[in-house]
C-alpha positions in Angstrom: -26.4 -23.2 -7.7 -22.7 -22.2 -7.7 -21.0 -22.0 -11.1 -18.4 -24.7 -11.8 -14.9 -23.8 -12.8 -14.0 -24.3 -16.4 -11.1 -26.6 -17.2 -9.4 -23.7 -19.0 -9.7 -21.7 -15.7 -8.0 -24.5 -13.8 -5.1 -24.7 -16.4 -4.7 -20.9 -16.2 -4.5 -20.9 -12.4 -2.0 -23.8 -12.4 0.2 -21.9 -14.9 -0.2 -18.8 -12.7 0.9 -20.8 -9.7 4.0 -22.0 -11.5 4.8 -18.4 -12.3 4.5 -17.3 -8.7 6.6 -20.3 -7.6 9.4 -19.1 -9.8 9.0 -15.5 -8.6 9.0 -16.6 -5.0 12.0 -19.0 -5.0 14.0 -18.6 -8.2 14.1 -15.0 -9.5 16.5 -12.5 -7.8 15.7 -8.8 -8.0 18.5 -8.0 -10.6 17.0 -10.6 -13.1 14.7 -8.0 -14.5 14.2 -9.8 -17.8 12.9 -13.0 -16.2 10.9 -11.0 -13.7 9.2 -9.0 -16.4 8.3 -12.1 -18.4 6.8 -13.9 -15.4 4.9 -10.9 -14.3 3.6 -10.3 -17.8 2.4 -13.9 -17.8 0.8 -13.5 -14.5 -1.0 -10.3 -15.5 -2.1 -11.8 -18.8 -3.7 -14.8 -17.1 -5.2 -12.6 -14.4 -6.8 -10.4 -17.1 -8.1 -13.5 -19.0 -9.5 -15.0 -15.8 -11.4 -11.9 -15.0 -12.6 -11.4 -18.5 -13.9 -14.9 -18.9 -15.8 -14.9 -15.6 -13.9 -17.0 -13.1 -16.6 -18.0 -10.5 -16.3 -16.0 -7.2 -16.0 -19.0 -4.9 -13.3 -20.6 -6.9 -11.6 -17.2 -7.3 -11.5 -16.7 -3.6 -10.0 -20.2 -3.0 -7.4 -19.5 -5.8 -6.5 -16.2 -4.2 -5.8 -18.0 -0.9 -3.8 -20.8 -2.5 -1.7 -18.5 -4.6 -0.8 -16.6 -1.4 0.1 -19.7 0.5 2.7 -20.6 -2.1 4.8 -17.8 -0.7 4.6 -18.9 3.0 8.2 -20.0 3.6 9.8 -17.8 1.0 12.2 -15.0 1.9 11.3 -11.8 0.0 13.2 -11.7 -3.2 12.3 -8.3 -4.6 12.7 -6.2 -1.4 15.1 -6.1 1.5 12.9 -3.9 3.7 12.2 -6.9 5.9 15.6 -6.7 7.4 14.6 -3.3 8.9 11.3 -4.7 10.0 13.2 -7.4 11.9 15.6 -4.8 13.4 12.8 -2.7 14.7 10.9 -5.7 15.9 13.7 -7.1 17.9 14.3 -3.7 19.6 10.7 -3.3 20.5 10.4 -6.9 21.7 13.2 -6.2 24.1 11.5 -3.1 25.4 13.6 -0.5 23.5 12.2 2.4 21.5 12.9 1.8 17.8 12.5 5.5 17.0 15.2 6.6 19.4 18.4 5.6 17.5 19.5 5.1 14.0 20.9 1.6 13.3 24.4 3.1 12.7 24.3 4.6 16.2 23.6 1.3 17.8 26.2 -0.4 15.7 28.9 2.0 16.6 31.3 0.1 18.9 32.4 3.4 20.5 28.8 4.4 21.4 26.9 3.1 24.5 24.4 0.7 23.2 21.2 -0.2 25.0 21.1 -3.7 23.6 23.6 -6.5 23.1 21.4 -8.6 20.9 23.7 -10.6 18.6 20.9 -10.9 15.9 21.2 -7.1 15.4 24.9 -7.5 14.6 23.9 -10.0 11.9 21.1 -7.9 10.5 23.0 -4.6 10.4 25.0 -5.2 7.1 21.8 -6.1 5.3 19.9 -2.9 6.1 19.2 -0.6 3.2 18.7 2.5 5.4 21.1 2.2 8.4 21.6 6.0 8.5 17.9 6.9 8.8 15.5 6.8 11.8 12.7 4.4 11.5 9.7 5.6 9.5 7.3 2.8 10.4 4.4 3.9 12.6 3.2 2.1 15.7 0.9 -0.5 14.2 3.8 -1.7 12.0 6.1 -1.7 15.0 3.7 -3.9 17.0 3.4 -6.4 14.1 7.2 -6.4 13.7 7.6 -7.0 17.5 5.1 -9.8 17.6 6.8 -11.6 14.7 10.2 -11.0 16.4 8.9 -12.4 19.7 7.6 -15.5 17.9 10.9 -16.1 16.1 13.7 -14.1 17.9 16.6 -16.0 16.4 15.3 -17.1 13.0 15.1 -14.8 10.0 12.8 -17.3 8.1 10.7 -17.8 11.2 10.3 -14.0 11.5 9.2 -13.8 7.8 6.7 -16.7 8.1 5.2 -15.1 11.3 4.9 -11.7 9.6 3.4 -13.3 6.5 0.8 -15.2 8.5 -0.3 -11.9 10.2 -0.5 -10.2 6.8 -2.5 -13.1 5.4 -5.0 -12.7 8.2 -5.4 -9.0 7.3 -5.9 -10.0 3.6 -8.6 -12.5 4.7 -10.4 -9.7 6.5 -10.0 -7.4 3.5 -11.7 -10.1 1.4 -14.6 -10.3 3.8 -15.0 -6.5 4.0 -14.7 -6.1 0.2 -17.5 -8.6 -0.4 -19.7 -7.1 2.3 -19.3 -3.5 1.0 -19.7 -4.4 -2.7 -23.0 -6.2 -1.9 -24.1 -3.3 0.3 -23.5 -0.8 -2.5 -25.1 -3.2 -5.0 -21.9 -3.7 -6.9 -20.9 -7.1 -8.4 -19.1 -9.0 -5.7 -17.0 -10.6 -8.3 -15.1 -7.4 -8.5 -13.4 -8.3 -5.2 -11.2 -10.6 -7.5 -9.8 -7.5 -9.2 -7.9 -7.0 -6.0 -7.6 -10.4 -4.5 -6.1 -12.0 -7.7 -4.0 -9.0 -8.8 -0.4 -10.2 -9.3 1.1 -6.9 -7.9 -1.0 -7.3 -4.8 0.0 -10.9 -4.3 3.7 -10.4 -5.1 4.3 -7.1 -3.2 2.0 -7.6 -0.2 2.2 -11.3 0.4 5.5 -12.0 -1.2 7.5 -8.9 -0.3 5.7 -8.2 3.0 4.6 -4.6 2.4 1.9 -3.2 4.7 -0.4 -1.5 2.2 -2.6 -4.5 2.6 -3.0 -3.7 6.3 -3.8 -0.1 5.3 -6.5 -1.2 2.9 -8.0 -3.5 5.5 -8.4 -0.7 8.0 -9.8 1.7 5.4 -12.4 -0.8 4.4 -13.2 -1.3 8.1 -13.7 2.4 8.5 -16.0 2.6 5.5 -18.0 -0.5 6.7 -18.4 1.0 10.2 -19.4 4.5 8.9 -21.9 3.1 6.4 -23.6 1.4 9.4 -23.8 4.6 11.4 -20.9 3.9 13.8 -18.5 6.7 14.6 -16.0 4.0 15.7 -14.9 4.3 12.1 -12.6 7.0 13.5 -10.7 4.3 15.4 -10.4 2.3 12.2 -8.9 5.3 10.4 -6.5 5.8 13.3 -5.3 2.2 12.8 -4.8 3.0 9.1 -2.9 6.2 9.9 -0.8 4.4 12.5 0.2 1.9 9.8 0.9 4.5 7.0 0.4 8.2 7.3 -1.1 8.4 3.8 -4.7 7.7 4.9 -4.9 11.1 6.5 -5.8 12.3 3.0 -9.3 10.9 3.4 -10.2 13.4 6.1 -11.4 16.2 3.7 -13.7 13.7 2.0 -15.4 12.9 5.3 -16.4 16.5 6.2 -19.5 16.6 4.0 -20.4 13.0 4.8 -20.6 13.5 8.6 -23.0 15.9 10.4 -21.4 18.0 13.1 -22.3 15.8 16.1 -21.2 12.7 14.3 -18.0 14.4 13.1 -17.2 15.3 16.7 -17.6 11.7 17.8 -15.6 10.4 14.8 -12.8 12.9 15.6 -12.7 11.9 19.2 -12.4 8.2 18.3 -9.7 9.1 15.9 -7.7 11.2 18.3 -8.2 8.7 21.2 -6.9 5.7 19.3 -4.0 7.7 17.7 -3.0 8.8 21.2 -3.1 5.3 22.5 -1.0 4.0 19.6 1.6 6.8 19.5 1.5 7.5 23.3 4.0 4.8 24.3 6.6 6.2 21.9 5.8 9.9 22.3 8.7 12.2 23.0 10.4 15.2 21.5 12.9 12.8 19.9 10.1 10.9 18.2 8.7 14.1 16.7 12.1 15.4 15.6 13.2 12.0 14.1 10.0 11.4 12.2 10.2 15.0 11.1 13.6 14.4 9.7 12.5 11.2 7.9 9.5 13.0 6.3 11.7 15.9 5.3 14.2 13.5 3.6 11.3 11.7 1.9 9.8 14.8 0.3 13.1 16.6 -0.4 15.6 13.9 -1.3 14.0 10.7 -2.5 12.9 10.1 -6.1 11.8 6.9 -7.9 9.4 6.1 -10.7 7.8 9.5 -10.7 5.8 11.1 -13.5 4.9 14.8 -13.2 7.8 15.4 -10.9 10.3 14.1 -13.4 8.9 16.5 -16.0 9.2 19.5 -13.7 12.6 18.3 -12.4 13.9 18.4 -16.0 12.5 21.9 -16.4 14.1 23.0 -13.2 17.5 21.6 -14.2 17.2 23.4 -17.5 16.4 26.7 -15.8 18.8 26.6 -12.8 21.4 23.9 -13.7 20.6 21.6 -10.7 18.0 19.3 -9.2 15.2 21.4 -7.5 13.7 18.4 -5.5 14.1 20.3 -2.2 11.5 22.8 -3.5 9.5 20.7 -5.9 8.8 17.8 -3.5 7.0 19.9 -0.8 5.3 22.0 -3.6 3.8 19.0 -5.3 2.7 17.6 -1.9 1.0 20.9 -1.2 -0.8 20.7 -4.6 -2.1 17.3 -3.5 -3.5 18.8 -0.4 -5.2 21.6 -2.3 -6.5 19.1 -4.8 -8.1 17.1 -2.0 -9.8 20.2 -0.6 -11.2 21.1 -4.0 -12.4 17.5 -4.6 -14.1 17.5 -1.2 -15.8 20.9 -1.9 -17.0 20.1 -5.4 -18.0 16.5 -5.0 -21.7 16.0 -6.0 -24.0 14.4 -3.4 -21.2 12.6 -1.4 -22.3 9.4 0.2 -20.5 6.4 1.7 -21.1 4.5 -1.6 -19.2 7.2 -3.5 -16.3 7.6 -1.0 -14.2 4.8 -2.6 -14.3 6.6 -5.9 -13.4 10.0 -4.4 -10.5 8.5 -2.5 -9.4 6.7 -5.6 -9.2 10.0 -7.5 -7.4 11.7 -4.6 -4.8 9.0 -4.2 -4.3 9.0 -8.0 -3.5 12.7 -7.9 -1.1 12.1 -5.0 0.8 9.4 -6.8 0.9 11.3 -10.1 2.5 14.3 -8.2 4.7 12.2 -5.9 8.5 12.1 -6.2 8.5 8.4 -5.2 6.1 5.7 -6.4 7.2 2.2 -5.5 5.0 -0.5 -7.1 3.5 -1.6 -3.8 2.2 1.9 -3.2 -0.4 1.2 -5.8 -2.2 -1.6 -4.0 -4.9 0.6 -2.4 -5.7 2.0 -5.9 -6.4 -1.5 -7.1 -8.6 -2.1 -4.0 -10.6 1.1 -4.4 -11.1 0.5 -8.2 -13.2 -2.5 -7.3 -16.0 0.0 -6.5 -15.9 1.6 -9.9 -15.6 0.2 -13.5 -12.3 2.0 -14.0 -9.4 0.0 -15.4 -6.4 2.3 -15.1 -5.4 1.2 -11.6 -5.3 -2.4 -12.8 -3.2 -1.4 -15.8 -0.9 0.7 -13.6 -0.3 -2.2 -11.2 1.0 -4.1 -14.2 3.0 -1.3 -15.8 4.7 -0.4 -12.5 6.7 -3.6 -12.7 8.8 -1.8 -15.3 10.3 0.2 -12.4 12.2 -2.9 -11.3 14.6 -2.3 -14.3 16.4 0.1 -12.0 17.7 -2.8 -9.8 19.6 -4.6 -12.5 22.8 -3.1 -11.1 23.8 -1.9 -7.7 23.8 1.6 -9.0 20.0 1.5 -9.1 19.8 3.5 -12.4 16.3 4.2 -13.7 15.5 3.7 -17.4 13.5 6.9 -18.1 12.2 5.4 -21.4 10.5 2.7 -19.4 9.1 5.2 -17.0 7.8 7.2 -19.9 6.2 4.1 -21.4 4.6 3.2 -18.0 2.9 6.6 -17.5 2.0 7.0 -21.2 0.0 3.8 -21.0 -1.5 4.5 -17.6 -2.6 8.1 -18.6 -4.1 6.8 -21.8 -6.2 4.3 -20.0 -7.2 6.9 -17.3 -8.4 9.2 -20.0 -10.3 6.4 -21.7 -11.9 5.6 -18.3 -13.1 9.2 -17.9 -14.4 9.4 -21.5 -16.3 6.1 -21.2 -17.7 6.9 -17.7 -16.0 4.1 -16.0 -15.0 6.2 -13.0 -18.7 6.7 -12.0 -19.3 4.7 -8.8 -22.6 3.3 -7.6 -25.7 5.6 -7.5 -25.4 8.0 -4.6 -28.6 6.7 -3.1 -27.3 3.2 -2.8 -26.4 2.7 0.9 -27.8 1.4 4.0 -27.6 4.6 6.0 -27.1 8.2 5.2 -23.9 10.0 6.1 -25.7 12.0 8.7 -26.8 8.8 10.5 -23.1 7.9 11.2 
């Protein structure tokens, strides 16, 4: 017999809905004070709902309804969707979005391949007109589909994109529940992710694609745990959405026997070739290389370890050493991934989410740039453990929006320090109390060598 929702749960969800309504339609990004208050309220209610045992069925319904509140809203906390629309319009007209920077197409003295007037309207709103597109092919396909559905309407494009992302979130919910039950974990933990305010605000509200990445990663795990090497194709879809899922590869080496590893690799390469093939050219490789080089050597936001070593570098040399520190910290993540893969005890599919959670945590602690929405996969993976730090981090990361109070985008390093002090304290507590232990390694439907 299903549990009935308590009246207090209903009241909490209604208050939560009111907070999301304000966030969606009444709070601009510079209004950090109001944003922080509403997000604190949303996180407080979220924590209380989980602690007091909101029934799973009602929680799933609430997760859907809270997302639908955002359906017609334009993203208030991010202007990235303008670039999404720019790329989508180009691709929907048959043009390669990786070939030109927006400023090259907007130059009246340059020979442009497109005369779409919508691009002229979008161009002044772009936050990166001087950079080549960094969005991989799956993103581009979604952008193009939304642009094809609503070629002349900004709001129509946003609604179409949001519907596609909501479908991905629905698939994520189903996969989360299936995997939690398979690994004999409480299915109610799916609500840790599905009701998380950061996940709702950043993925549904601000249209970031970490939700699609998480869906494909769960699909990969679901397939591999059932002995299907087609999981390589699912990983390819994740990589063709964001490049970050490539980090999972070392963790798979000891979970796949050689024949299965070969089949998995072939599926991965075949799907990646199919997705990147239509865009493949020397220009694509060069332009993506430039964008990645800029990311690791120039961009910095809401970092932790990097800001400490940056300060030390400035003290020693008198200038910012990001051009050296960014790649060096990325290399440390790669080495850490290899060490984790080599030292992991009795790796199974049931313990893979925990291992990937630790590896991604290392990556973000060493990264030069940590936007709040980057943390959504950590929240999802934490559902397979008892760890709390990713949930706390998803709440504390909201402090990074203080940087947008003015057009100068100046970070408050005291708030950054507060964020990471709290997160690292909870992470240490999780380790000391054994909360980062996943399910027993024997809990799975098939062994890794059966995949």
